[in-house]
Each structure stands twice: as C-alpha cells, then as structure tokens.
FIVOTI-736269 format. One record per residue (C-alpha): residue in one letter; x, y, z. Coordinates in steps of 0.5 Angstrom, whole numbers, padded with zeros to 4 digits, always signed. Example, Ala and Ser with C-alpha at 12.3 -4.5 7.8 and 13.67 -1.06 7.14 Angstrom:
2
A+0025-0009+0016S+0027-0002+0014
END
This chain:
345
M+0269+0166+0230S+0273+0169+0224V+0273+0163+0220L+0265+0162+0220I+0264+0170+0218D+0269+0169+0213G+0264+0163+0211L+0258+0167+0211A+0262+0173+0207A+0262+0168+0202S+0255+0165+0202L+0253+0172+0201S+0258+0174+0195T+0255+0174+0188T+0261+0170+0185G+0265+0164+0187R+0263+0157+0190E+0259+0158+0196S+0255+0164+0193V+0248+0163+0194L+0246+0168+0189P+0251+0168+0183L+0249+0174+0179S+0254+0176+0173P+0253+0183+0171S+0250+0184+0164P+0250+0190+0159R+0243+0188+0156D+0240+0187+0163T+0241+0193+0168A+0236+0190+0173R+0241+0185+0174G+0247+0190+0175E+0243+0194+0180I+0241+0187+0184A+0248+0185+0184D+0251+0192+0186Q+0245+0192+0192A+0247+0185+0194R+0254+0187+0195R+0252+0193+0199I+0248+0190+0203A+0253+0184+0204N+0258+0188+0207L+0254+0192+0212I+0251+0184+0215V+0259+0182+0215K+0261+0189+0218Y+0256+0189+0223V+0258+0182+0225R+0265+0182+0226E+0264+0188+0230S+0258+0185+0235V+0262+0178+0236N+0264+0177+0243P+0267+0170+0243A+0267+0171+0252R+0260+0172+0252L+0257+0167+0246S+0262+0162+0250A+0258+0163+0257A+0251+0163+0253L+0253+0156+0250S+0255+0153+0256R+0249+0156+0260E+0244+0155+0256P+0242+0148+0253L+0240+0149+0245R+0237+0145+0241I+0236+0147+0234R+0233+0143+0228S+0236+0147+0222P+0234+0143+0216C+0240+0143+0210E+0238+0149+0205G+0244+0147+0201H+0248+0152+0203L+0256+0150+0201W+0261+0152+0207T+0267+0154+0205P+0273+0148+0207A+0275+0152+0213A+0269+0152+0216A+0267+0145+0214A+0274+0143+0217L+0272+0147+0223L+0265+0145+0224L+0266+0137+0222G+0272+0137+0227P+0273+0134+0233R+0272+0141+0237S+0265+0141+0234D+0258+0137+0235A+0252+0137+0231K+0249+0142+0236L+0254+0147+0234M+0254+0145+0226E+0246+0146+0226L+0246+0152+0230Y+0251+0155+0224N+0247+0152+0219E+0241+0156+0221W+0244+0163+0223L+0248+0162+0216H+0241+0162+0213R+0237+0166+0216M+0243+0172+0215I+0242+0169+0207L+0234+0171+0208L+0236+0178+0211R+0240+0180+0205D+0235+0177+0200S+0229+0180+0204L+0232+0187+0204L+0235+0187+0196P+0228+0191+0194F+0230+0197+0198E+0235+0203+0196N+0234+0205+0203F+0235+0198+0206E+0238+0200+0212E+0231+0204+0214V+0227+0198+0213P+0223+0195+0219L+0224+0188+0220V+0217+0185+0222V+0216+0178+0225L+0209+0177+0226E+0206+0176+0232G+0206+0169+0234S+0210+0167+0229T+0216+0161+0231R+0219+0162+0224G+0223+0169+0225L+0226+0171+0218R+0224+0164+0215E+0216+0167+0214V+0220+0170+0207E+0222+0164+0205E+0217+0163+0200P+0216+0170+0196R+0224+0170+0197K+0224+0163+0192L+0220+0166+0187F+0225+0172+0187L+0231+0167+0186V+0227+0164+0180H+0227+0170+0176C+0235+0172+0178L+0238+0166+0176T+0233+0164+0170G+0233+0170+0165A+0232+0177+0166I+0229+0181+0172Q+0222+0184+0171H+0221+0190+0176A+0215+0186+0178A+0219+0181+0181I+0222+0186+0185V+0215+0190+0187D+0213+0182+0190L+0218+0182+0195A+0218+0188+0197K+0213+0189+0204G+0211+0196+0207L+0209+0203+0203V+0214+0203+0198L+0215+0207+0191P+0220+0208+0186A+0227+0210+0188F+0227+0215+0183L+0222+0219+0185S+0226+0221+0191G+0232+0223+0187S+0236+0216+0186K+0239+0215+0179S+0236+0207+0180L+0232+0205+0175H+0229+0199+0179L+0230+0199+0186L+0225+0202+0191R+0224+0206+0197Y+0221+0204+0203H+0217+0210+0207P+0215+0210+0214A+0208+0212+0213R+0201+0209+0211F+0196+0211+0207Y+0190+0207+0209Q+0187+0203+0215G+0182+0199+0212E+0186+0194+0208E+0192+0190+0210E+0195+0191+0203V+0194+0196+0197L+0198+0195+0191F+0200+0201+0187D+0198+0199+0180Y+0199+0202+0173E+0193+0205+0170H+0194+0201+0164N+0196+0194+0165E+0199+0194+0158Y+0203+0201+0155V+0200+0200+0149D+0193+0201+0151A+0195+0208+0154P+0192+0214+0150R+0196+0218+0145T+0197+0224+0144E+0201+0227+0138L+0204+0233+0138T+0201+0237+0133P+0200+0245+0132A+0195+0246+0137E+0188+0250+0136S+0184+0254+0140S+0179+0249+0144P+0177+0249+0151S+0181+0246+0157P+0181+0239+0157P+0179+0235+0163L+0184+0234+0168G+0189+0228+0165R+0188+0229+0158W+0191+0235+0155D+0194+0237+0148F+0202+0237+0149A+0202+0242+0144S+0198+0247+0147L+0201+0245+0154L+0209+0247+0151A+0206+0254+0148A+0203+0256+0155A+0205+0263+0156D+0208+0261+0163P+0210+0253+0163R+0213+0253+0171V+0210+0249+0176S+0206+0253+0181E+0203+0247+0185S+0205+0239+0185E+0201+0234+0189L+0200+0226+0189A+0194+0224+0188I+0191+0216+0190D+0185+0214+0185E+0181+0208+0186V+0180+0204+0180G+0174+0199+0182D+0178+0194+0185S+0178+0195+0193L+0185+0193+0194R+0188+0197+0188R+0190+0204+0187V+0193+0209+0182V+0198+0214+0183R+0198+0220+0180L+0203+0226+0179R+0198+0232+0179L+0201+0239+0176T+0199+0246+0176L+0202+0251+0172E+0203+0258+0173S+0199+0258+0167G+0193+0255+0170I+0193+0249+0166C+0192+0242+0171V+0195+0236+0168S+0195+0229+0171V+0199+0224+0169D+0199+0216+0172L+0205+0215+0176G+0206+0208+0173Q+0207+0210+0166I+0213+0215+0168A+0216+0210+0172R+0216+0205+0166G+0218+0211+0161R+0224+0212+0166R+0226+0205+0166Y+0225+0204+0158A+0227+0211+0156Y+0234+0211+0151E+0239+0215+0153I+0244+0218+0148R+0251+0215+0149P+0257+0215+0144N+0257+0207+0144L+0249+0206+0143S+0247+0202+0137L+0241+0199+0135D+0243+0192+0137D+0243+0195+0144S+0236+0199+0144L+0232+0192+0146S+0227+0196+0149T+0221+0201+0148L+0215+0204+0151Y+0209+0208+0149P+0210+0213+0145E+0216+0207+0143N+0221+0212+0141V+0222+0216+0147I+0230+0219+0148L+0233+0223+0153L+0237+0229+0150R+0242+0232+0155E+0245+0239+0153N+0251+0237+0152D+0249+0230+0148N+0252+0229+0141V+0246+0231+0137Q+0250+0228+0131A+0248+0221+0134L+0241+0222+0134Q+0240+0218+0128K+0243+0213+0131V+0239+0211+0137G+0232+0208+0137K+0227+0206+0132G+0228+0208+0124F+0222+0206+0122A+0218+0210+0127D+0217+0217+0129R+0222+0219+0135C+0220+0223+0141F+0226+0227+0144I+0226+0229+0151T+0231+0235+0152H+0234+0237+0159F+0237+0243+0159S+0238+0249+0164V+0238+0256+0165T+0241+0260+0170E+0238+0256+0176N+0232+0253+0173H+0232+0247+0169T+0227+0246+0164L+0224+0240+0160G+0223+0241+0152I+0219+0236+0148S+0220+0235+0140Q+0219+0230+0135L+0223+0228+0130
END
C-alpha cells in the first residue's frame, strides 16, 4: 500500500513528473503562490489521513468478499514507476488497476475542491441526493479553474467561482491571505439557492472618487457618501458600532455587502466590502526592494500605499505611480489602540 500512497502524494504535489497541478511560484503573481502553498497544505493532510486509515487486512477481506466492477475512464494521471510496476504486474488485474485509478482521481478532485478555502478542514463536502458521480460532480468547475492556474495569472474571480457555500474573503477574519476565502457555516437567504456577493461597481474606475481637500461646513452627507477630510477631522473618530449590511441591487441573485461603521462623533459611514477587498489585494506596501517595475497593479484611487509605523519614509518616493497623486494609509499604534491615518502626497 505504501507504493500506491506514495503515488498519490506524487500526483498531489505541485512539482514533479506526476503532478497534476504543477505550480511554480512567481514573485509577480501572489495568487499563484498562495494557491501553490494551499495545495501543498491540503495534499499533506490528505496523504496523512490516508496513511493513518489504511488497514491492509480489512481491505483485503473487503476485496475478496465483495465483487467490485468500477469503470474508471483514463484521466491522464501519470503513475509513479513503482505504482505502475505494481498495478501492471502479475499480482494485479484490470479490476484493481481501475479501482486505483478512480481512487486517485477522486483524491485529486477532493484536493482541488478545497483549494479556495483557507479553513478547508471545516468545509463540508455535499453530494447531491441521487447523484451517482460523487466527487466527480465538481469536475467541470475544476477544469475551468485549472485553465486559469496553468495558462496565466490566477484571477480572484476564478477562485470564487470554484467555491461553494457561504464564503467571504479570508482577510475579513484576520487572515494575511490576499486571495483565499473562508467558509462560514451559515445561510443568509432561504428563497434562492445561490446568491452572489458582488462588487457595487463592476469596474473600479467607475467608483465615485473623494478628493482629500479641506472640509467646509456642510450638512452630514447621506449614508455611504462622506467627505474624508471632515471624517478625519472629527472630534472622536473611534468606532462605536459596526455591522455588515446586505443590500439588494436590482438583481434577485446578486447582493452587495457593505461595512457600516458608526463613530463616537455620530458620523455613519458605509463602504462596499468588494471595494475593500479590491484595495486590500492591490495596495502597495513599503518594502526595501520594491521598485516601480514590481508595482504592476493599481486600484482606485490608483495609488494606495500602506505605510506602517516602522517603515522607511525615504522609500516613499520610489513606490507607486510618479505621475499621479499618491494616497498613503498609515498604520500606527498608540498604547493599546490601533489607528489609521490617511494623507495625500
């Protein structure tokens, strides 16, 4: 059995001759690196569970007692030389060969179906009632996802399309991941089978822009529209209440999730969670080796730069676009409290 399990480990690897998902890390594609690391974590756990659960005596008894007739079409998975020698040798037969082939393919489907989820160990695997295909039900979305993985940059939309259940960006739960999702065992709507949490603005360039200019005395703006300068100048910018609001946007299967904050000063602000996620994925960060050549992606307001308390201020001139205003979000701590400051250069 160890030979066959080693063959499974080789197929689940992201490198090597037998790998079905060869992913080489790219410094310019953080999504690819995260997916490769995620694939290795899931594969290691699957192989660990398989090794711990194998009982040769029980397996041999089951095979001799129950006739198995499994037709497993060739999926093009390469076997290791040791596995091929065993399965094609005199101790094997066509029945065992197809049984291993089907088991191998379904373990690959299991790994791939869990790829989007940072908390993959908590994700339930749902097989539709009456289905005779089991994990093979995920083959079509998996194929589309592999096209993105193997032919170019991995778009975040491809990761979302592969996911099922109630999922939100993992960073909302405190994760450092920019691209992975987190499964939540909850349900918002009973009427629709599927609801997409979508961006308020499909194109980020269409989002309304707010200039960081001195605020003039004016009535409070409506919820969701505020002047940043007046917000920052508020007497007490601490958050007193926060909530996630789910709003309909004219499409019965589409919703916009907004983060709503109430400040101690009484000001209420509302931000599309999709815009927050976009900004989180594409904001620049100050690093000693960061150059303009490395800064390929931008997002509204096009030059967002994260500046932490201990970052080198001299590096500011080398980050982001030189032909447009740069917006710095500064994170600094005061005793136990964490504060964000926004400035423009």
